[in-house]
VMD Tcl script that draws the C-alpha trace (Angstrom):
set ca {
  {118.91 21.10 82.20}
  {120.58 24.06 84.04}
  {120.23 26.35 80.92}
  {116.29 25.52 80.58}
  {116.01 26.17 84.22}
  {117.83 29.64 84.20}
  {115.57 30.73 81.08}
  {112.70 29.42 82.75}
  {113.40 31.60 85.78}
  {114.56 34.62 83.79}
  {111.16 34.52 81.72}
  {109.04 33.91 84.75}
  {110.86 37.03 86.67}
  {110.56 39.12 83.53}
  {106.83 38.51 83.28}
  {106.11 39.08 87.02}
  {108.23 42.58 86.94}
  {106.26 43.66 83.57}
  {103.00 42.56 85.36}
  {103.81 44.82 88.29}
  {104.90 47.61 86.05}
  {101.46 47.48 83.85}
  {99.40 47.54 87.06}
  {101.20 50.42 88.64}
  {100.64 52.21 85.63}
  {97.15 51.20 85.27}
  {96.58 52.44 89.07}
  {98.13 55.77 88.35}
  {96.01 56.49 85.39}
  {92.63 55.81 87.21}
  {90.13 58.96 87.78}
  {90.54 59.06 91.35}
  {94.53 58.92 91.05}
  {94.71 61.56 88.58}
  {92.66 63.97 90.60}
  {94.84 63.15 93.56}
  {97.82 63.94 91.84}
  {96.23 67.30 90.41}
  {95.35 68.35 93.89}
  {98.93 67.52 94.91}
  {100.36 69.71 92.47}
  {97.66 72.48 92.86}
  {99.00 72.68 96.67}
  {102.67 72.54 95.67}
  {102.07 75.42 93.26}
  {100.10 77.34 96.03}
  {102.97 76.90 98.34}
  {105.58 78.09 95.70}
  {103.31 81.11 95.04}
  {103.03 82.04 98.78}
  {106.83 81.74 99.12}
  {107.43 83.92 96.01}
  {104.95 86.39 97.10}
  {106.67 86.54 100.56}
  {109.73 87.00 99.08}
  {108.68 89.91 96.69}
  {106.95 91.77 99.86}
  {110.50 91.33 101.50}
  {112.16 92.93 98.82}
  {109.69 95.69 98.73}
  {109.99 96.68 101.98}
  {113.80 96.38 102.18}
  {113.98 98.48 98.80}
  {111.61 101.10 100.12}
  {113.62 101.29 103.31}
  {116.72 101.96 101.34}
  {114.80 104.64 99.29}
  {113.63 106.04 102.26}
  {117.20 106.32 103.75}
  {118.61 107.56 100.48}
  {115.79 110.29 100.31}
  {116.05 111.38 104.22}
  {112.75 109.84 105.11}
  {113.39 107.86 108.47}
  {109.92 106.57 108.88}
  {110.27 102.93 109.23}
  {107.72 101.01 107.14}
  {105.87 98.94 109.39}
  {104.67 95.41 107.59}
  {102.28 94.73 110.19}
  {100.10 98.19 109.44}
  {97.14 97.45 107.04}
  {97.17 99.48 103.55}
  {94.77 102.20 103.30}
  {92.39 101.37 100.84}
  {91.65 103.73 97.82}
  {87.75 104.45 97.27}
  {86.24 106.11 94.33}
  {83.90 107.81 96.80}
  {85.56 110.01 99.08}
  {84.70 109.76 102.85}
  {82.04 111.57 104.47}
  {82.51 115.13 105.44}
  {81.60 116.23 108.95}
  {78.05 116.49 108.52}
  {77.78 112.97 107.33}
  {77.08 113.60 103.33}
  {79.44 111.49 101.11}
  {81.47 113.47 98.66}
  {81.27 111.92 95.11}
  {82.72 112.96 92.15}
  {80.64 115.06 89.47}
  {78.84 113.20 87.04}
  {78.00 114.15 83.32}
  {74.54 113.85 82.36}
  {75.24 111.53 79.41}
  {77.91 109.25 78.12}
  {80.42 110.83 76.18}
  {81.20 107.64 74.28}
  {78.22 107.41 72.37}
  {78.00 108.38 68.97}
  {75.35 111.04 68.52}
}
mol new
graphics top color blue
foreach p $ca { graphics top sphere $p radius 0.5 }
foreach p [lrange $ca 0 end-1] q [lrange $ca 1 end] { graphics top cylinder $p $q radius 0.2 }
display resetview
């Protein structure tokens, strides 16, 4: 009698455990859950990329300071200063007309 009760209870517990596992896995595979998991991974990856970029920037500034010291350039790099943009068109002269690069009259890459 005791053996039957033990095995019945063990079977019922195994069934409940298996049912819960299957239901959890089914809930994990719903489209809404998969989208939430993908969004979480994307956010986590974004944070890792941001941390990597900050580490690279810190290393660049440190190395630039080392090179500046080795070359005798003692102007410290201020990370708060904006980077000067490079334009294809140079800034306007004092008269206000922009200076541009000379243009060729035809496309030199065409076969003539």
